[in-house]
FIBA-46185 format. One line per field, with one value per residue (C-alpha): residue number from 1; x, y, z. Coordinates in Angstrom, 3 decimals. Each point is the difference from the previous one (the first is absolute). Example, Ala and Ser with C-alpha at 12.3 -4.5 7.8 and 13.67 -1.06 7.14 Angstrom:
BEGIN
nr: c(1|2)
east: c(12.300|1.370)
north: c(-4.500|3.440)
up: c(7.800|-0.660)
//
This chain:
BEGIN
nr: c(1|2|3|4|5|6|7|8|9|10|11|12|13|14|15|16|17|18|19|20|21|22|23|24|25|26|27|28|29|30|31|32|33|34|35|36|37|38|39|40|41|42|43|44|45|46|47|48|49|50|51|52|53|54|55|56|57|58|59|60|61|62|63|64|65|66|67|68|69|70|71|72|73|74|75|76|77|78|79|80|81|82|83|84|85|86|87|88|89|90|91|92|93|94|95|96|97|98|99|100|101|102|103|104|105|106|107|108|109|110|111|112|113|114|115|116|117|118|119|120|121|122|123|124|125|126|127|128|129|130|131|132|133|134|135|136|137|138|139|140|141|142|143|144|145|146|147|148|149|150|151|152|153|154|155|156|157|158|159|160|161|162|163|164|165|166|167|168|169|170|171|172|173|174|175|176|177|178|179|180|181|182|183|184|185|186|187|188|189|190|191|192|193|194|195|196|197|198|199|200|201|202|203|204|205|206|207|208|209|210|211|212|213|214|215|216|217|218|219|220|221|222|223|224|225|226|227|228|229|230|231|232|233|234|235|236|237|238|239|240|241|242|243|244|245|246|247|248|249|250|251|252|253|254|255|256|257|258|259|260|261|262|263|264|265|266|267|268|269|270|271|272|273|274|275|276|277|278|279|280|281|282|283|284|285|286|287|288|289|290|291|292|293|294|295|296|297|298|299|300|301|302|303|304|305|306|307|308|309|310|311|312|313|314|315|316|317|318|319|320|321|322|323|324|325|326|327|328|329|330|331|332|333|334|335|336|337|338|339|340|341|342|343|344|345|346|347|348|349|350|351|352|353|354|355|356|357|358|359|360|361|362|363|364|365|366|367|368|369|370|371|372|373|374|375|376|377|378|379|380|381|382|383|384|385|386|387|388|389|390|391|392|393|394|395|396|397|398|399|400|401|402|403|404)
east: c(54.569|-0.542|-0.517|-3.593|-1.614|-1.636|2.316|2.340|-1.160|-0.524|3.735|1.764|3.508|1.490|-1.689|-2.730|-3.707|-2.530|1.355|-1.158|2.969|2.597|3.998|2.229|2.605|2.854|2.019|-1.071|1.538|3.163|0.248|-0.480|2.767|2.403|-0.955|0.714|3.345|0.801|-0.539|2.196|2.875|-1.087|-1.129|-3.566|-1.368|-3.278|-0.808|-0.275|0.716|3.951|2.699|3.853|-0.119|-1.911|3.369|1.884|-0.850|0.818|3.630|0.758|-1.711|2.484|3.464|-1.736|-1.087|3.127|1.634|-2.396|0.672|3.656|-0.527|-1.751|2.428|3.220|-2.009|-0.074|3.601|1.090|-0.014|1.545|1.789|-0.694|3.351|0.883|-1.309|1.506|-2.157|0.943|-1.089|-1.498|-0.225|-2.651|0.685|4.056|1.748|1.539|1.435|0.119|-0.646|0.409|-2.046|-1.084|-1.766|0.580|-1.013|-1.329|-1.720|-3.638|-1.770|2.873|1.634|-1.659|1.707|0.390|0.533|2.270|0.404|3.325|1.010|-2.965|0.947|-2.361|-0.520|-0.748|-1.533|0.845|-1.200|-2.623|-2.535|-0.574|-3.452|-2.131|0.303|1.685|2.441|-0.811|2.057|-1.331|2.217|-0.154|0.911|0.918|2.691|1.096|0.614|3.315|2.023|3.520|2.871|-0.624|-3.761|-1.583|-2.414|0.441|-2.493|1.933|-1.305|1.990|-0.630|1.853|0.681|0.914|-0.452|0.750|3.402|-0.631|-3.354|-0.039|0.581|-2.637|-2.266|1.077|1.199|-2.595|-3.771|-1.340|-0.211|3.660|-1.221|-1.114|3.348|2.136|-2.267|0.557|3.847|0.116|-1.734|2.299|2.923|-0.618|-1.069|3.437|1.725|-2.400|0.500|3.517|0.065|-1.199|-2.820|2.022|2.678|-3.164|-1.928|2.991|3.943|-0.963|-2.698|2.699|1.249|-3.259|-0.854|3.158|-0.227|-3.667|0.744|2.969|-1.891|-3.289|1.942|1.750|-3.230|-1.589|3.156|0.006|-3.670|0.790|-2.658|1.636|-1.004|3.008|-0.349|0.359|-0.030|-1.461|-1.209|-1.469|-2.499|-0.681|1.623|-1.841|-0.816|-3.307|-3.252|0.012|3.454|1.023|-0.452|2.443|2.327|-0.413|1.157|3.394|0.473|0.097|2.058|2.440|0.181|0.195|3.564|1.040|-0.190|1.949|2.458|0.719|-0.003|2.683|2.181|-0.300|1.234|2.681|1.181|-0.042|1.776|2.512|1.788|-0.113|1.665|2.399|0.895|0.815|1.914|2.122|0.237|1.412|2.292|1.287|0.086|2.263|2.496|-0.174|1.097|2.117|1.747|-0.016|1.255|2.907|0.880|-0.451|2.339|2.594|0.109|0.407|2.832|1.757|-0.632|1.686|2.761|0.114|0.036|2.769|2.173|-0.374|0.125|3.209|1.490|-1.259|-1.494|-0.859|-1.742|-1.955|-1.141|-1.073|-2.151|-1.518|-1.080|-1.658|-1.800|-1.167|-1.214|-1.931|-1.819|-1.052|-0.907|-1.883|-2.840|-0.179|-2.003|2.523|2.827|2.765|2.652|3.427|1.727|3.611|2.018|-2.798|-1.700|-3.772|-1.612|-2.951|-3.434|-2.318|-3.111|-1.438|-2.500|-1.799|0.323|-1.579|-2.880|-0.858|-0.306|-2.062|-2.413|0.009|-0.222|-3.903|-2.151|0.082|3.604|1.508|2.473|2.118|0.557|0.733|2.195|2.031|0.274|1.646|1.958|1.630|0.398|1.689|1.886|1.171|0.797|2.353|1.760|0.486|1.434|2.197|1.723|-0.149|2.164|2.407|0.434|0.705|2.324|2.168|0.032|1.253|2.553|1.293|3.476|-0.273)
north: c(107.324|2.468|3.402|0.716|-3.265|-0.943|-0.479|2.577|2.520|2.361|0.780|1.183|-1.397|3.366|-1.318|2.931|-0.682|0.466|-1.549|3.250|2.497|1.063|-1.528|1.673|3.203|-0.737|2.235|-1.869|-3.147|1.438|1.616|-3.350|-1.776|2.871|-0.641|-3.567|0.602|2.887|-2.637|-2.312|2.920|1.002|3.550|-0.228|3.311|1.795|0.834|-3.925|1.407|-2.112|1.658|0.033|-3.646|-1.402|0.829|-2.942|-2.429|2.399|0.778|-3.854|-0.949|2.503|-1.961|-3.139|1.715|1.306|-3.487|-1.201|2.857|-0.553|-3.628|0.959|2.155|-2.434|-2.835|2.387|0.757|-3.586|-1.720|-3.248|-0.498|-3.924|-1.714|0.640|3.397|3.398|3.273|3.211|2.853|3.164|3.139|2.515|-2.053|0.356|-2.629|-0.760|-3.401|-3.533|-2.854|-3.564|-3.234|-0.062|1.971|3.860|3.831|2.970|3.003|-0.312|2.179|1.882|-2.657|-3.014|-3.114|-1.340|-3.847|-1.274|-3.563|-0.244|-3.434|-0.847|-1.451|1.616|-0.858|2.367|-1.279|2.146|-0.620|-3.120|-0.398|-3.478|-0.249|-2.872|-3.128|-1.774|3.019|0.739|3.073|2.342|2.692|3.350|1.294|3.359|-0.873|-2.994|1.466|1.392|1.577|-1.286|1.653|-1.795|1.677|-3.355|-0.734|-2.451|-1.349|-0.005|-1.404|0.820|-0.658|2.031|-0.604|2.316|1.448|2.832|1.150|3.583|0.251|3.724|0.675|-1.805|1.595|3.484|-0.255|-2.096|1.098|-3.140|-3.658|-1.479|-2.415|2.822|1.448|-2.923|-1.097|3.511|-0.166|-3.209|0.582|3.057|-1.891|-2.829|1.821|1.712|-2.995|-2.048|3.470|-0.282|-3.502|-2.118|-2.267|-3.124|0.898|0.798|-3.312|-2.527|0.410|3.565|-0.837|-0.478|3.348|1.900|-1.382|1.017|3.478|0.749|-0.886|2.256|3.214|-0.957|-0.040|3.475|1.772|-0.935|1.120|3.193|0.503|-0.635|-2.751|-2.110|-3.089|-2.653|-2.482|-3.590|-1.533|0.491|-3.329|0.367|-2.265|-0.168|1.973|-0.477|1.837|1.280|-2.597|1.591|-0.856|-3.033|-2.688|1.997|0.375|-3.771|-0.488|2.348|-1.661|-3.319|0.900|1.662|-3.351|-1.761|2.438|-0.548|-3.660|-0.760|2.774|-2.107|-2.974|1.793|0.795|-3.832|-1.641|2.800|-0.798|-3.669|0.583|2.646|-2.452|-2.677|1.776|1.645|-3.585|-1.324|2.752|-0.505|-3.616|0.884|2.315|-2.414|-2.948|2.542|0.758|-3.824|-0.504|2.777|-1.873|-3.413|1.165|2.105|-3.169|-2.329|2.314|0.314|-3.501|-1.077|2.765|-1.630|-3.762|1.261|1.567|-3.407|-2.074|2.131|-0.121|-4.065|0.261|1.502|-2.482|-3.049|1.063|-3.441|-1.461|3.279|-0.052|-3.327|0.583|2.819|-1.918|-2.556|2.037|2.235|-2.994|-1.426|3.336|-0.028|-3.712|0.038|1.121|-1.655|-3.076|-0.908|-2.396|-0.341|-2.754|0.299|-3.400|0.100|-1.300|0.646|2.692|-0.471|2.001|-1.864|2.521|-1.260|1.823|-0.524|3.194|-1.972|-3.482|1.244|1.995|-3.248|-2.305|2.436|0.001|-3.914|-0.135|-0.898|2.584|-2.062|-0.332|0.708|3.155|-2.665|-1.713|3.598|0.891|-3.243|0.655|3.619|-1.404|-2.322|2.814|2.347|-2.858|-0.472|3.550|0.311|-3.073|1.567|3.014|-1.774|-1.947|3.232|1.551|-2.831|-0.169|3.652|0.118|-3.082|1.943|3.362|-2.208|-1.622|1.325|1.674)
up: c(216.409|-2.049|1.494|-1.951|1.494|3.085|3.021|-1.244|2.590|-3.141|-0.368|-2.963|-1.091|2.116|2.947|0.260|0.437|-2.594|-3.447|-1.941|1.835|-2.198|0.230|1.957|-1.143|-1.777|2.229|3.017|-1.540|-0.556|3.363|1.732|-2.081|0.799|3.695|-0.346|-1.499|2.575|2.800|-1.631|0.343|3.264|-1.350|0.135|-0.867|1.448|3.388|1.401|3.470|-0.161|1.645|-1.342|1.102|-2.869|-2.308|1.528|-1.903|-3.526|1.392|0.508|-3.925|-1.627|0.152|-1.071|-2.597|-0.815|0.434|-2.494|-2.833|0.380|-0.523|-2.795|-1.579|0.607|-1.638|-2.987|0.580|-0.124|-3.089|-1.591|-3.213|-0.901|-1.479|-3.604|0.114|0.668|1.780|-1.448|2.852|-1.224|2.147|-1.199|-3.030|-0.275|0.113|3.874|0.030|-1.316|2.466|-0.379|0.723|3.737|2.489|-0.447|1.006|-1.442|1.275|-1.153|-1.124|-1.274|-1.482|-2.322|-1.404|-3.462|0.045|-3.659|-0.709|-0.906|-0.276|-2.213|-3.451|-2.536|-3.894|-2.124|-3.763|-2.865|-3.349|1.532|2.599|1.957|1.480|1.030|1.913|-2.792|-0.355|-3.653|-1.476|-2.299|-2.145|0.189|-3.411|1.220|2.032|-1.550|-3.657|-0.395|-2.933|-0.980|-1.306|-3.689|-0.152|1.685|2.400|2.960|2.576|2.993|3.315|3.341|3.576|2.910|3.309|2.483|4.007|1.717|1.073|1.660|1.108|0.834|-3.911|-0.819|2.748|-1.492|-3.244|-1.412|-0.346|-1.995|0.634|0.012|-2.640|-2.495|0.384|-0.719|-3.022|-1.379|0.393|-1.133|-3.292|-0.386|0.511|-2.329|-2.651|0.170|-0.105|-2.757|-2.166|-0.325|-0.949|-3.103|0.048|-0.613|2.853|2.350|-0.946|-0.069|1.389|1.848|2.446|3.097|-0.992|-0.461|3.293|1.751|-1.489|0.656|3.865|0.175|-2.155|2.601|3.087|-1.001|-1.062|3.199|2.366|-2.215|1.242|3.586|0.262|2.461|-2.399|-0.142|-3.418|0.753|-3.384|-3.427|-1.646|-3.729|-0.384|-3.758|-3.240|-3.095|-3.020|-0.728|-0.745|-3.475|-1.157|2.387|-3.055|-1.849|2.672|0.976|-3.761|0.631|3.136|-1.488|-2.964|2.455|2.191|-3.832|-0.180|3.544|-0.476|-3.347|0.994|3.157|-2.348|-2.108|2.932|0.850|-3.377|0.023|3.687|-1.225|-3.452|1.151|2.588|-2.612|-2.675|2.547|1.266|-3.544|-0.764|3.167|-0.979|-3.543|1.618|2.029|-2.422|-2.588|3.310|0.496|-3.817|0.014|2.815|-1.311|-3.550|1.611|2.345|-2.774|-2.419|3.022|0.310|-3.332|-0.336|3.460|-1.976|-3.096|1.819|1.927|-2.940|-1.806|2.950|-0.408|-4.025|0.470|2.304|-2.133|-3.197|-1.453|2.987|0.479|-3.782|-0.066|3.289|-1.608|-2.758|1.923|1.822|-3.023|-1.520|3.053|0.060|-3.536|-0.397|3.517|-1.620|-3.600|-0.384|-3.533|0.855|-2.614|0.228|-1.701|-0.502|0.450|-3.202|-1.953|-2.295|0.669|2.896|1.653|0.705|2.037|-0.098|3.706|0.051|-2.996|1.463|2.975|-1.551|-2.329|3.555|1.579|-3.021|-0.135|3.434|1.072|1.695|3.244|0.159|3.801|0.215|1.574|-2.781|-2.352|2.958|-0.558|-3.393|0.520|2.465|-2.724|-2.372|2.484|1.358|-4.030|-0.219|3.146|-1.483|-3.209|1.395|1.987|-2.821|-1.881|2.720|0.315|-4.024|-0.056|2.839|-1.640|-3.144|1.186|2.184|-2.633|-1.135|-3.399)
//
């Protein structure tokens, strides 16, 4: 119950009667606390009347206190490096050693450990930033706009992936955030590469080459400054002209595509027509060579035949002469549609115009006359021509053989 109510024996909170008395002195409270601590350590001060045996509990507690302090120190000295990290031990701020994943030991408090994630693949965005759940990107003109060698401006966006290959260099050589260092080095490298090429080359066929040169130059810059950073990949996210000149550039790109298309069509036509022309030329050459060979063979055959006929003529002149005459007349009259009959013992020569008779016969024939009838007439005419030829041949032979 409250000290100032009835039944409290009129005691104050400090155990004294008469609530109106003053609180105890502060020195007395401090002295009481010191006495209690001294009792715990076995060294109570003041004239307590205790002998030397009163110090035995304090001596027994000293080893326990030392063990506790040693355990706390060992706990501070032991540390664990997580998988994928590397530990950098610093002794008075100077590099001491590099430890791998697992349980390790260092001398605390003169040494401390800095752990670096060496297996994590980090990504740095240059020329743009992505934010929000939808990962919407926004352009950073200060980083994206670059000048080409033909004094044009290109809007370039890159993504750089890197990890840590030397944690010691990263801790001692890089004071800023590694992302800031990589972004600045990337911006410097890509500006140098883009500045040595034209706008058309950067936007069209030169993209792979720009990315390759940028990655190589970026790694060279980071190694020169001993940052301990390894560039894994450089990816070009977008490359286009500024928005102010994009319509004109699109027209130029379409014109260039039309040029390439027409060039390809012309090359395809040339690849189609040239082999054909070469084939016709080769065929003409082969036909000429074949004609040459046939003419030569025919001439050689005619010469050989003439020599053989001459040999036979020398052996039997009359017979050979008659045979030559008959063969010549047969060859000449075989293509003629006219027939002349010379009667023996008379001066009249009968002329039979077979070609005119055949034309009249065809003209008088009805339109629905079958081809078999016309063929029969032609067969009869040819048979008559052959009979007339045979009769003339026999008459000529008898006349030449009759004695003069």
